[in-house]
C-alpha positions in Angstrom: 127.0 97.2 75.7 126.5 95.7 79.2 123.5 93.4 79.5 122.1 95.6 82.3 122.1 98.7 80.3 118.7 100.1 79.5 117.9 100.9 75.9 115.3 103.7 76.3 112.7 103.6 73.5 112.4 106.5 71.1 109.5 108.9 71.6 106.4 107.2 70.5 107.7 103.7 71.1 105.9 101.5 73.5 107.3 98.7 75.8 105.2 95.6 76.3 106.2 93.4 79.2 106.0 89.6 79.4 102.4 89.9 80.6 101.2 92.1 77.8 101.1 95.3 79.9 101.9 98.4 77.8 104.2 101.1 79.1 105.5 104.3 77.5 109.0 105.6 77.8 108.6 107.1 81.3 108.9 106.2 84.9 106.5 103.3 84.6 108.4 101.8 81.7 111.8 102.0 83.4 110.3 100.5 86.7 108.6 97.7 84.7 111.8 96.9 82.8 113.9 96.8 86.0 111.4 94.6 87.8 111.0 92.3 84.8 114.8 91.8 84.6 115.3 91.3 88.4 117.0 94.6 89.3 116.5 96.5 92.5 117.0 100.0 91.0 119.3 102.0 88.8 122.9 103.1 89.3 125.5 105.2 87.4 128.8 103.7 88.5 130.8 106.6 87.0 129.1 109.2 89.2 128.4 107.1 92.3 124.7 107.7 91.8 121.9 105.2 92.4 118.2 104.9 93.2 116.0 102.1 94.4 112.7 101.0 92.9 111.0 102.7 95.9 112.5 106.1 95.0 113.2 105.6 91.3 114.6 108.4 89.3 114.5 111.4 91.6 116.6 113.1 88.9 113.6 112.9 86.5 115.0 110.4 84.0 117.8 108.0 83.7 120.8 108.8 81.5 120.4 106.3 78.6 124.1 105.6 78.2 125.3 105.8 81.8 122.5 104.4 84.0 122.4 100.6 84.4 120.2 98.2 86.2 121.6 97.6 89.7 121.4 95.4 92.8 120.9 96.4 96.4 123.9 96.1 98.6 124.7 97.2 102.2 123.8 100.7 103.2 126.7 103.2 103.4 127.9 104.8 106.7 125.1 107.4 106.5 122.5 104.7 106.2 121.7 105.4 102.6 120.7 102.5 100.3 123.5 101.5 97.9 122.8 100.2 94.5 125.7 98.3 92.8 126.1 97.6 89.0 126.3 93.8 89.5 125.3 91.1 91.9 129.0 90.4 92.4 129.8 93.9 93.4 126.9 94.0 95.9 128.0 90.6 97.4 131.6 91.9 97.7 130.4 95.0 99.5 128.4 92.9 101.9 131.5 90.7 102.6 133.7 93.8 103.1 131.1 95.3 105.5 131.1 92.1 107.6 134.9 92.1 107.8 134.9 95.7 108.9 132.3 94.9 111.6 134.4 92.0 112.9 137.6 94.0 113.0 135.9 96.8 115.0 134.5 94.3 117.5 138.0 92.8 117.9 139.3 96.2 119.1 
């Protein structure tokens, strides 16, 4: 399993962060887990779906086997925030966006 996969606790389980704060398996728990592990949001790479910590889980809950912690990358052409499954993928998208910007300005 990828290290950025979230293992959701079973009903009744609690999550305790590094500071002793207790969260239950809900929005607060997922947000705390993501923040604690340095992620900017969630993404589902197979469905091109993602959400930032500011607008976390508009779907209601993450899919426990498909959603992964993700990293903010450049916005898409519509201006929507994009979350990528790895820092490397976000960095590559930024580079690609810069190259596209340079090639347009060369025209």
